[in-house]
C-alpha positions, 0 to 999 in steps of 0.5 A: 175688703179692708175696713177701718172702724173707729170706737171699737171698744164701745158698744156698736163698734165692738159688735160691728168688728165681731160681725165684719171679722166673720168673713175671713176675706175682710181685714179689720183695722180697729181703732179706739182709745182703749183696747177691746182684745178681740183675739180674732185673726183678721182683726188688728187693734190700734190703740190711739186717741183720734183727737191727737194729730196722727201721720199714718193710718192704714190704706182701707177700702171703707172707713166706718167712723163711730167713735164718739163721746156719748152717754147722756149724763156726760152731755150735761157734765162734760160738755166741752169734752163731748164737743172736742171728742166728736169734732176733732177726730172726725176732722183728722180722719177726713184730712187723712183720708182725703190723701188716701180716699176709701171707697166709702166714708161711713159716719154715724150721726144722730137723730138728736140733731133733727128734733128741733123740727118736730119739738118746735116746728111741727115737723111730722112724726115719724121723722125722715132724713130731710128734717131740718137740723138745729139746737133747741137751746144753746145754753142747755149743755145737753145740745153739745153732743147733737150739735157736734155730731151734726157738724161731723155730718156737714164736715163729712159731706163737704170733704167730697169723699164718698159717704153714707151717713147712718142715724142710729136710733136708740140701739140697745143690747149686751155691753151697752153702758151709759144708756137708759136700759142698763142704767135703769136695770143696775138701779132695779138691782139695788132695789131702786125703781126710779124711771126718768122720763117715763112719758118720752117715747122712743123706737128701740132696735136691738144691736143684731138688727142694727148691725144687719141693717148696717151691713145692708147699707154697706152692700148696696151702691144705693147708699153712696152719698145718702143719709139714713135713719136706722131705728125701730118701727114701734113707738114706745114709751119709757114707761112701758120699757121699764114695766117690761124689764120688771116683768122679766125680772120677776119683780112686782113693784110700782115704779118711781116715775120722774120727769126727764132732765130739761132738753130731753126730747119727748118723742123720737120716732124715725122714718125708716122707709129709705132704709127698707126701700134701699136694702129691704131691711126688716126688724126681727127681734121685738123689744121684750126678746131683745131686753131678755137677751140684753139683760140675760133674764 
């Protein structure tokens, strides 16, 4: 099987390439603005910025489009870059591969696109894939990410390419940057125990489980032209996660609890019934063990 994976110097992308490369019959074209240097015989890296017009990409069986401008702090400070980096590469990839159609176009969406339903319109939690998409406050630059990713979903669907859309919910693990777990632990190492958004809840999933679920979706025909929530099942407060990190690090200290930035979602809890029904996926790494592996504690 031939794959083109974008965003391969990033967190999920690098882990996915390593996973796919374990099958020696696979050929993976890994594309990113930065080189990761996989040193794997069946991985060919392409260093390119997908925002730029391009003329030729490899003919493949599956396109997995993970590249995005992520990191919550950037949504506020570099919002135009976020929009540009999320929309232009998606449109460029669609235009190219409409002329050389793969068997499947996989697109990474975001659960942030649907939180308007739960925050403002009492849509039930856990939230299924049919929840309406919207923007809570168009003047809050935070929504640059959710809105541009939602437009990407619609573009993929409108392209008439055979697709699978995966909304990754709070995946964490080694190599992750610009994320709550890594940023909080970096502060802890400096003796700063400030925890933002401590009341908020999320359902975390360790990277190995997220990759396993992704592979299961690739392996089933049931996932063609479908949207999936991919995330953990246990709703956990950010405070609980912070306390677990301190416990694993052997630190006895009070957390300095601060509110989340304006626009942050209070509760995000995906309904993964569809994922489990179509693949049989079961989460295997609990939060404490995942944090231990992530932070090497």
